[in-house]
C-alpha positions as CSV (number, residue, x, y, z in Angstrom):
1,M,0.1,0.1,0.0
2,R,1.3,3.0,-1.0
3,V,0.6,6.2,0.1
4,K,-0.3,9.7,-1.8
5,E,-0.2,13.1,-0.9
6,V,-2.7,15.5,-2.0
7,H,-2.6,19.1,-1.9
8,N,-5.5,21.5,-0.6
9,M,-5.3,25.0,0.4
10,D,-5.7,26.0,4.1
11,E,-8.6,28.1,4.0
12,N,-7.4,30.2,6.8
13,N,-3.3,30.1,6.5
14,N,-3.9,30.0,2.7
15,T,-1.2,26.9,2.9
16,E,-1.2,24.0,1.2
17,V,-2.1,20.4,3.5
18,Q,-0.9,17.4,2.4
19,E,-3.2,14.1,3.2
20,P,-2.3,10.9,3.0
21,Q,-4.8,8.5,0.1
22,V,-4.5,5.6,0.2
23,T,-4.3,3.7,-3.4
24,D,-4.1,-0.6,-3.6
25,Q,-2.1,-2.0,-5.3
26,P,-1.5,-5.5,-6.9
27,K,0.0,-7.8,-4.4
28,D,3.4,-9.3,-5.4
29,T,2.9,-12.6,-6.4
30,G,6.7,-12.9,-7.3
31,T,5.4,-14.1,-10.8
32,D,4.6,-11.6,-13.7
33,P,0.8,-10.1,-14.2
34,K,1.7,-11.4,-17.9
35,E,3.1,-15.0,-16.8
36,D,-1.0,-15.3,-14.8
37,N,-2.3,-15.9,-18.2
38,K,-0.3,-17.7,-20.5
39,L,-1.2,-20.8,-20.8
40,D,0.9,-24.3,-20.1
41,G,1.1,-25.6,-23.3
42,D,2.9,-28.9,-22.0
43,K,-0.1,-29.4,-19.2
44,L,-3.1,-29.3,-21.8
45,V,-0.9,-31.9,-24.0
46,K,-0.2,-34.5,-21.2
47,K,-4.3,-33.8,-20.2
48,L,-5.2,-34.2,-23.5
49,Q,-2.5,-37.3,-23.8
50,K,-4.4,-38.6,-20.9
51,R,-8.2,-38.5,-22.1
52,I,-7.3,-39.5,-25.7
53,G,-5.6,-42.5,-24.1
54,K,-8.3,-43.1,-21.9
55,E,-10.6,-43.3,-24.8
56,Q,-8.6,-44.7,-26.8
57,N,-8.3,-48.3,-24.2
58,E,-11.9,-47.6,-24.2
59,K,-11.5,-48.4,-28.1
60,H,-9.8,-51.0,-28.2
61,S,-11.3,-52.8,-25.1
62,L,-14.6,-52.5,-26.9
63,Q,-12.8,-53.3,-30.0
64,E,-11.2,-56.2,-28.5
65,Q,-14.6,-57.7,-26.9
66,L,-15.8,-56.9,-30.3
67,D,-13.0,-59.1,-32.0
68,K,-13.8,-61.6,-29.7
69,A,-17.7,-62.2,-29.8
70,N,-17.4,-62.2,-33.8
71,A,-14.6,-64.9,-33.1
72,K,-16.8,-66.2,-30.9
73,I,-19.7,-66.4,-33.3
74,K,-18.0,-67.1,-36.5
75,E,-16.7,-70.5,-34.5
76,L,-20.7,-70.7,-33.7
77,Q,-21.2,-70.7,-37.1
78,S,-18.7,-72.4,-38.2
79,G,-19.1,-75.4,-36.2
80,K,-23.2,-75.2,-36.8
81,A,-21.9,-75.4,-40.4
82,N,-19.8,-77.7,-40.1
83,K,-22.2,-79.8,-37.6
84,D,-25.3,-79.0,-40.7
85,S,-22.9,-80.4,-42.9
86,L,-22.1,-84.1,-41.2
87,D,-25.5,-84.2,-40.7
88,I,-26.7,-83.6,-44.1
89,E,-24.0,-86.0,-45.5
90,A,-24.8,-88.5,-43.1
91,T,-28.4,-88.1,-43.6
92,M,-27.7,-88.8,-47.5
93,S,-25.8,-91.4,-46.5
94,K,-28.4,-93.2,-44.7
95,E,-30.9,-92.1,-47.9
96,S,-27.8,-93.7,-50.2
97,E,-28.0,-96.8,-48.3
98,K,-32.0,-96.6,-48.0
99,D,-31.5,-96.5,-51.8
100,K,-29.5,-99.1,-52.2
101,E,-31.6,-101.5,-50.0
102,I,-34.4,-100.7,-51.9
103,A,-32.8,-101.4,-55.3
104,S,-31.4,-104.4,-54.1
105,L,-34.8,-105.9,-52.7
106,R,-36.3,-104.9,-56.1
107,A,-33.9,-106.7,-57.7
108,Q,-34.5,-109.6,-55.7
109,I,-38.2,-109.4,-55.9
110,A,-37.6,-108.9,-60.4
111,R,-35.3,-111.9,-60.3
112,R,-37.8,-114.2,-58.9
113,D,-40.7,-112.9,-60.5
114,N,-38.2,-113.4,-64.3
115,I,-37.6,-116.9,-62.5
116,K,-41.3,-117.4,-61.7
117,Q,-42.4,-116.7,-65.6
118,T,-39.2,-118.6,-67.0
119,D,-40.4,-121.5,-65.5
120,E,-44.1,-120.9,-66.8
121,V,-43.0,-120.9,-70.4
122,F,-40.4,-123.9,-70.0
123,K,-43.8,-125.6,-69.0
124,E,-45.7,-124.3,-71.2
125,A,-43.1,-126.0,-73.5
126,G,-43.2,-129.7,-71.9
127,L,-39.6,-128.7,-70.7
128,T,-39.0,-129.0,-66.9
129,V,-35.8,-127.7,-65.7
130,S,-34.3,-127.3,-62.8
131,D,-33.8,-124.5,-60.3
132,D,-29.6,-124.5,-61.3
133,V,-30.8,-123.9,-65.3
134,L,-33.4,-121.4,-64.3
135,N,-31.3,-119.1,-62.2
136,M,-28.0,-119.4,-65.2
137,V,-30.8,-118.4,-67.9
138,V,-32.6,-115.4,-66.1
139,V,-29.9,-112.5,-65.6
140,D,-30.4,-108.9,-64.3
141,D,-31.3,-107.7,-68.2
142,E,-34.5,-109.1,-69.5
143,K,-33.6,-109.2,-73.4
144,Q,-30.8,-111.1,-72.7
145,T,-33.4,-113.5,-70.4
146,Y,-35.8,-113.7,-73.5
147,A,-32.9,-114.6,-76.0
148,N,-31.5,-117.5,-73.3
149,V,-35.1,-118.7,-73.5
150,Q,-35.5,-119.0,-76.9
151,A,-31.7,-120.3,-77.3
152,L,-32.0,-123.4,-74.5
153,I,-35.8,-123.8,-76.0
154,K,-34.4,-124.5,-79.4
155,Y,-31.3,-126.2,-78.2
156,T,-33.4,-128.5,-76.5
157,N,-36.2,-129.0,-79.8
158,Q,-33.3,-130.1,-81.6
159,I,-32.1,-132.6,-79.4
160,Q,-35.5,-134.3,-78.9
161,S,-35.6,-134.1,-82.2
162,G,-32.5,-135.9,-83.2
163,V,-33.3,-138.3,-81.0
164,K,-36.7,-139.0,-82.6
165,K,-34.6,-139.2,-86.0
166,D,-31.9,-141.9,-84.4
167,L,-35.4,-143.9,-82.9
168,L,-37.1,-143.5,-86.4
169,K,-33.7,-144.5,-88.3
170,G,-33.3,-147.5,-84.8
171,S,-30.2,-146.3,-84.0
172,T,-29.5,-145.6,-80.9
173,P,-29.5,-142.0,-79.5
174,R,-25.5,-140.3,-79.3
175,T,-25.6,-139.8,-75.9
176,N,-27.4,-142.9,-74.5
177,G,-29.3,-140.9,-71.9
178,K,-26.1,-140.5,-70.7
179,P,-24.3,-137.3,-70.4
180,T,-21.0,-136.0,-71.3
181,M,-20.3,-133.3,-69.0
182,T,-20.6,-132.4,-65.4
183,K,-22.6,-129.4,-63.8
184,D,-19.1,-128.4,-62.7
185,E,-18.0,-128.3,-66.3
186,I,-21.2,-126.4,-67.6
187,N,-20.9,-123.9,-64.8
188,K,-17.5,-123.4,-66.2
189,I,-18.6,-122.0,-69.6
190,K,-18.4,-118.4,-69.7
191,D,-20.2,-118.4,-72.6
192,P,-24.4,-117.9,-72.0
193,I,-24.6,-119.4,-75.4
194,K,-21.7,-122.4,-75.2
195,R,-23.3,-122.8,-71.3
196,Q,-26.8,-123.5,-72.6
197,Q,-26.0,-125.7,-75.1
198,A,-24.1,-127.9,-73.1
199,I,-27.2,-127.5,-70.3
200,A,-29.5,-128.7,-73.3
201,D,-26.9,-131.7,-74.3
202,N,-26.9,-132.2,-70.8
203,L,-30.5,-132.3,-69.8
204,S,-30.5,-135.4,-67.7
205,L,-28.0,-133.6,-65.3
206,Y,-31.1,-131.3,-64.8
207,Q,-34.2,-133.2,-64.3
208,H,-36.5,-133.6,-61.3
């Protein structure tokens, strides 16, 4: 605080009288007043770094959680997809096995029916054929089965015709009623036509 002198005139003595007057002075803080208004860049930077760091940490934390969640979802989806794929493959495999079983049963039924029909055809022709012969004549291909039946009947007719001719001539049949081959030998013949001919030539082996 500083005392300021004020000069006034004394009315009686016409002399100046100095009166003390107190004026406020800025307090001495030991720093320049201009420095008080200066921004501290270092403090601001540090403060900003803390906030950004915190925000980034929160973002990283959220991102990590999101990444983990996405990874888990993908893992579950992948597992579900694999499971679904395995389920589909298993179902398809089962269906395929069922289809094969059904096809096999149908083939067996069809073959059994074909053998039955073939046996009836032979009987209508006056020919009694054993099951072994029927199993060799009847095949999966219906057209081939028809051809085999026709061939067997043809050979049988030829043999019967030859036997009749021999009898009419008074001669003894060529085979004397005895087979010239065994069943095993006939079964080993790969050519179906030749095998059928051998069967026809040795029908006595297959007669009931």
